[in-house]
Chimera marker file (.cmm) of the C-alpha trace (Angstrom):
<marker_set name="trace">
<marker id="1" x="142.322" y="255.012" z="98.423" r="1" g="1" b="0" radius="0.5"/>
<marker id="2" x="141.417" y="251.875" z="96.628" r="1" g="1" b="0" radius="0.5"/>
<marker id="3" x="137.728" y="252.928" z="96.368" r="1" g="1" b="0" radius="0.5"/>
<marker id="4" x="138.822" y="256.172" z="94.782" r="1" g="1" b="0" radius="0.5"/>
<marker id="5" x="141.023" y="254.357" z="92.228" r="1" g="1" b="0" radius="0.5"/>
<marker id="6" x="138.138" y="251.944" z="91.301" r="1" g="1" b="0" radius="0.5"/>
<marker id="7" x="135.744" y="254.890" z="90.966" r="1" g="1" b="0" radius="0.5"/>
<marker id="8" x="137.927" y="256.630" z="88.455" r="1" g="1" b="0" radius="0.5"/>
<marker id="9" x="138.712" y="253.468" z="86.551" r="1" g="1" b="0" radius="0.5"/>
<marker id="10" x="135.002" y="252.737" z="86.207" r="1" g="1" b="0" radius="0.5"/>
<marker id="11" x="133.971" y="256.266" z="85.150" r="1" g="1" b="0" radius="0.5"/>
<marker id="12" x="137.059" y="257.194" z="82.973" r="1" g="1" b="0" radius="0.5"/>
<marker id="13" x="136.923" y="257.130" z="79.212" r="1" g="1" b="0" radius="0.5"/>
<marker id="14" x="139.276" y="254.172" z="78.849" r="1" g="1" b="0" radius="0.5"/>
<marker id="15" x="141.635" y="255.867" z="76.417" r="1" g="1" b="0" radius="0.5"/>
<marker id="16" x="144.759" y="254.572" z="78.248" r="1" g="1" b="0" radius="0.5"/>
<marker id="17" x="143.474" y="251.050" z="78.502" r="1" g="1" b="0" radius="0.5"/>
<marker id="18" x="142.510" y="250.996" z="74.806" r="1" g="1" b="0" radius="0.5"/>
<marker id="19" x="145.990" y="252.215" z="73.814" r="1" g="1" b="0" radius="0.5"/>
<marker id="20" x="147.593" y="249.673" z="76.048" r="1" g="1" b="0" radius="0.5"/>
<marker id="21" x="145.591" y="246.839" z="74.468" r="1" g="1" b="0" radius="0.5"/>
<marker id="22" x="146.311" y="247.995" z="70.923" r="1" g="1" b="0" radius="0.5"/>
<marker id="23" x="150.030" y="248.662" z="71.446" r="1" g="1" b="0" radius="0.5"/>
<marker id="24" x="150.612" y="245.709" z="73.871" r="1" g="1" b="0" radius="0.5"/>
<marker id="25" x="152.045" y="248.153" z="76.424" r="1" g="1" b="0" radius="0.5"/>
<marker id="26" x="151.460" y="248.405" z="80.176" r="1" g="1" b="0" radius="0.5"/>
<marker id="27" x="148.447" y="250.642" z="80.909" r="1" g="1" b="0" radius="0.5"/>
<marker id="28" x="150.134" y="252.143" z="83.974" r="1" g="1" b="0" radius="0.5"/>
<marker id="29" x="153.034" y="253.403" z="81.893" r="1" g="1" b="0" radius="0.5"/>
<marker id="30" x="150.708" y="255.117" z="79.432" r="1" g="1" b="0" radius="0.5"/>
<marker id="31" x="148.776" y="256.757" z="82.242" r="1" g="1" b="0" radius="0.5"/>
<marker id="32" x="152.033" y="258.033" z="83.810" r="1" g="1" b="0" radius="0.5"/>
<marker id="33" x="153.171" y="259.331" z="80.463" r="1" g="1" b="0" radius="0.5"/>
<marker id="34" x="149.928" y="261.390" z="80.103" r="1" g="1" b="0" radius="0.5"/>
<marker id="35" x="150.263" y="262.686" z="83.686" r="1" g="1" b="0" radius="0.5"/>
<marker id="36" x="153.945" y="263.630" z="83.413" r="1" g="1" b="0" radius="0.5"/>
<marker id="37" x="153.657" y="265.200" z="79.973" r="1" g="1" b="0" radius="0.5"/>
<marker id="38" x="150.628" y="267.208" z="81.140" r="1" g="1" b="0" radius="0.5"/>
<marker id="39" x="152.717" y="268.722" z="83.891" r="1" g="1" b="0" radius="0.5"/>
<marker id="40" x="155.714" y="269.364" z="81.681" r="1" g="1" b="0" radius="0.5"/>
<marker id="41" x="153.843" y="270.854" z="78.742" r="1" g="1" b="0" radius="0.5"/>
<marker id="42" x="151.186" y="272.635" z="80.848" r="1" g="1" b="0" radius="0.5"/>
<marker id="43" x="148.279" y="270.517" z="79.812" r="1" g="1" b="0" radius="0.5"/>
<marker id="44" x="148.495" y="270.047" z="76.087" r="1" g="1" b="0" radius="0.5"/>
<marker id="45" x="148.249" y="266.185" z="76.242" r="1" g="1" b="0" radius="0.5"/>
<marker id="46" x="144.896" y="266.682" z="77.969" r="1" g="1" b="0" radius="0.5"/>
<marker id="47" x="143.571" y="268.057" z="74.639" r="1" g="1" b="0" radius="0.5"/>
<marker id="48" x="144.855" y="264.893" z="72.850" r="1" g="1" b="0" radius="0.5"/>
<marker id="49" x="143.315" y="262.634" z="75.482" r="1" g="1" b="0" radius="0.5"/>
<marker id="50" x="139.841" y="264.329" z="75.312" r="1" g="1" b="0" radius="0.5"/>
<marker id="51" x="139.932" y="264.265" z="71.493" r="1" g="1" b="0" radius="0.5"/>
<marker id="52" x="140.817" y="260.488" z="71.588" r="1" g="1" b="0" radius="0.5"/>
<marker id="53" x="138.001" y="259.898" z="74.090" r="1" g="1" b="0" radius="0.5"/>
<marker id="54" x="135.530" y="261.723" z="71.809" r="1" g="1" b="0" radius="0.5"/>
<marker id="55" x="136.596" y="259.681" z="68.838" r="1" g="1" b="0" radius="0.5"/>
<marker id="56" x="136.058" y="256.501" z="70.796" r="1" g="1" b="0" radius="0.5"/>
<marker id="57" x="132.577" y="257.599" z="71.864" r="1" g="1" b="0" radius="0.5"/>
<marker id="58" x="131.686" y="258.556" z="68.274" r="1" g="1" b="0" radius="0.5"/>
<marker id="59" x="132.906" y="255.235" z="66.857" r="1" g="1" b="0" radius="0.5"/>
<marker id="60" x="130.896" y="253.357" z="69.488" r="1" g="1" b="0" radius="0.5"/>
<marker id="61" x="127.817" y="255.434" z="68.714" r="1" g="1" b="0" radius="0.5"/>
<marker id="62" x="128.169" y="254.886" z="64.945" r="1" g="1" b="0" radius="0.5"/>
<marker id="63" x="128.597" y="251.130" z="65.439" r="1" g="1" b="0" radius="0.5"/>
<marker id="64" x="125.303" y="251.077" z="67.382" r="1" g="1" b="0" radius="0.5"/>
<marker id="65" x="123.607" y="253.018" z="64.609" r="1" g="1" b="0" radius="0.5"/>
<marker id="66" x="124.850" y="250.518" z="61.969" r="1" g="1" b="0" radius="0.5"/>
<marker id="67" x="123.938" y="247.424" z="63.970" r="1" g="1" b="0" radius="0.5"/>
<marker id="68" x="120.673" y="248.169" z="65.835" r="1" g="1" b="0" radius="0.5"/>
<marker id="69" x="119.346" y="245.523" z="68.208" r="1" g="1" b="0" radius="0.5"/>
<marker id="70" x="115.615" y="245.066" z="68.344" r="1" g="1" b="0" radius="0.5"/>
<marker id="71" x="114.032" y="243.551" z="71.355" r="1" g="1" b="0" radius="0.5"/>
<marker id="72" x="110.584" y="242.061" z="70.826" r="1" g="1" b="0" radius="0.5"/>
<link id1="1" id2="2" r="1" g="1" b="0" radius="0.2"/>
<link id1="2" id2="3" r="1" g="1" b="0" radius="0.2"/>
<link id1="3" id2="4" r="1" g="1" b="0" radius="0.2"/>
<link id1="4" id2="5" r="1" g="1" b="0" radius="0.2"/>
<link id1="5" id2="6" r="1" g="1" b="0" radius="0.2"/>
<link id1="6" id2="7" r="1" g="1" b="0" radius="0.2"/>
<link id1="7" id2="8" r="1" g="1" b="0" radius="0.2"/>
<link id1="8" id2="9" r="1" g="1" b="0" radius="0.2"/>
<link id1="9" id2="10" r="1" g="1" b="0" radius="0.2"/>
<link id1="10" id2="11" r="1" g="1" b="0" radius="0.2"/>
<link id1="11" id2="12" r="1" g="1" b="0" radius="0.2"/>
<link id1="12" id2="13" r="1" g="1" b="0" radius="0.2"/>
<link id1="13" id2="14" r="1" g="1" b="0" radius="0.2"/>
<link id1="14" id2="15" r="1" g="1" b="0" radius="0.2"/>
<link id1="15" id2="16" r="1" g="1" b="0" radius="0.2"/>
<link id1="16" id2="17" r="1" g="1" b="0" radius="0.2"/>
<link id1="17" id2="18" r="1" g="1" b="0" radius="0.2"/>
<link id1="18" id2="19" r="1" g="1" b="0" radius="0.2"/>
<link id1="19" id2="20" r="1" g="1" b="0" radius="0.2"/>
<link id1="20" id2="21" r="1" g="1" b="0" radius="0.2"/>
<link id1="21" id2="22" r="1" g="1" b="0" radius="0.2"/>
<link id1="22" id2="23" r="1" g="1" b="0" radius="0.2"/>
<link id1="23" id2="24" r="1" g="1" b="0" radius="0.2"/>
<link id1="24" id2="25" r="1" g="1" b="0" radius="0.2"/>
<link id1="25" id2="26" r="1" g="1" b="0" radius="0.2"/>
<link id1="26" id2="27" r="1" g="1" b="0" radius="0.2"/>
<link id1="27" id2="28" r="1" g="1" b="0" radius="0.2"/>
<link id1="28" id2="29" r="1" g="1" b="0" radius="0.2"/>
<link id1="29" id2="30" r="1" g="1" b="0" radius="0.2"/>
<link id1="30" id2="31" r="1" g="1" b="0" radius="0.2"/>
<link id1="31" id2="32" r="1" g="1" b="0" radius="0.2"/>
<link id1="32" id2="33" r="1" g="1" b="0" radius="0.2"/>
<link id1="33" id2="34" r="1" g="1" b="0" radius="0.2"/>
<link id1="34" id2="35" r="1" g="1" b="0" radius="0.2"/>
<link id1="35" id2="36" r="1" g="1" b="0" radius="0.2"/>
<link id1="36" id2="37" r="1" g="1" b="0" radius="0.2"/>
<link id1="37" id2="38" r="1" g="1" b="0" radius="0.2"/>
<link id1="38" id2="39" r="1" g="1" b="0" radius="0.2"/>
<link id1="39" id2="40" r="1" g="1" b="0" radius="0.2"/>
<link id1="40" id2="41" r="1" g="1" b="0" radius="0.2"/>
<link id1="41" id2="42" r="1" g="1" b="0" radius="0.2"/>
<link id1="42" id2="43" r="1" g="1" b="0" radius="0.2"/>
<link id1="43" id2="44" r="1" g="1" b="0" radius="0.2"/>
<link id1="44" id2="45" r="1" g="1" b="0" radius="0.2"/>
<link id1="45" id2="46" r="1" g="1" b="0" radius="0.2"/>
<link id1="46" id2="47" r="1" g="1" b="0" radius="0.2"/>
<link id1="47" id2="48" r="1" g="1" b="0" radius="0.2"/>
<link id1="48" id2="49" r="1" g="1" b="0" radius="0.2"/>
<link id1="49" id2="50" r="1" g="1" b="0" radius="0.2"/>
<link id1="50" id2="51" r="1" g="1" b="0" radius="0.2"/>
<link id1="51" id2="52" r="1" g="1" b="0" radius="0.2"/>
<link id1="52" id2="53" r="1" g="1" b="0" radius="0.2"/>
<link id1="53" id2="54" r="1" g="1" b="0" radius="0.2"/>
<link id1="54" id2="55" r="1" g="1" b="0" radius="0.2"/>
<link id1="55" id2="56" r="1" g="1" b="0" radius="0.2"/>
<link id1="56" id2="57" r="1" g="1" b="0" radius="0.2"/>
<link id1="57" id2="58" r="1" g="1" b="0" radius="0.2"/>
<link id1="58" id2="59" r="1" g="1" b="0" radius="0.2"/>
<link id1="59" id2="60" r="1" g="1" b="0" radius="0.2"/>
<link id1="60" id2="61" r="1" g="1" b="0" radius="0.2"/>
<link id1="61" id2="62" r="1" g="1" b="0" radius="0.2"/>
<link id1="62" id2="63" r="1" g="1" b="0" radius="0.2"/>
<link id1="63" id2="64" r="1" g="1" b="0" radius="0.2"/>
<link id1="64" id2="65" r="1" g="1" b="0" radius="0.2"/>
<link id1="65" id2="66" r="1" g="1" b="0" radius="0.2"/>
<link id1="66" id2="67" r="1" g="1" b="0" radius="0.2"/>
<link id1="67" id2="68" r="1" g="1" b="0" radius="0.2"/>
<link id1="68" id2="69" r="1" g="1" b="0" radius="0.2"/>
<link id1="69" id2="70" r="1" g="1" b="0" radius="0.2"/>
<link id1="70" id2="71" r="1" g="1" b="0" radius="0.2"/>
<link id1="71" id2="72" r="1" g="1" b="0" radius="0.2"/>
</marker_set>
């Protein structure tokens, strides 16, 4: 079970951990909120989660474009 948890933590988008760091809130509570609200509202928070993940990836990509690293 621990290997499965570590696999998903390594390959997830990191939206909950980023929110936890910014809001100074426990990451587990944010993850549980997304899970419970997804069951209650039939999946609409999943759309919010995916859009936040896409924004994070786009920001990371744009930062790399603005600050290229050249290896000689």
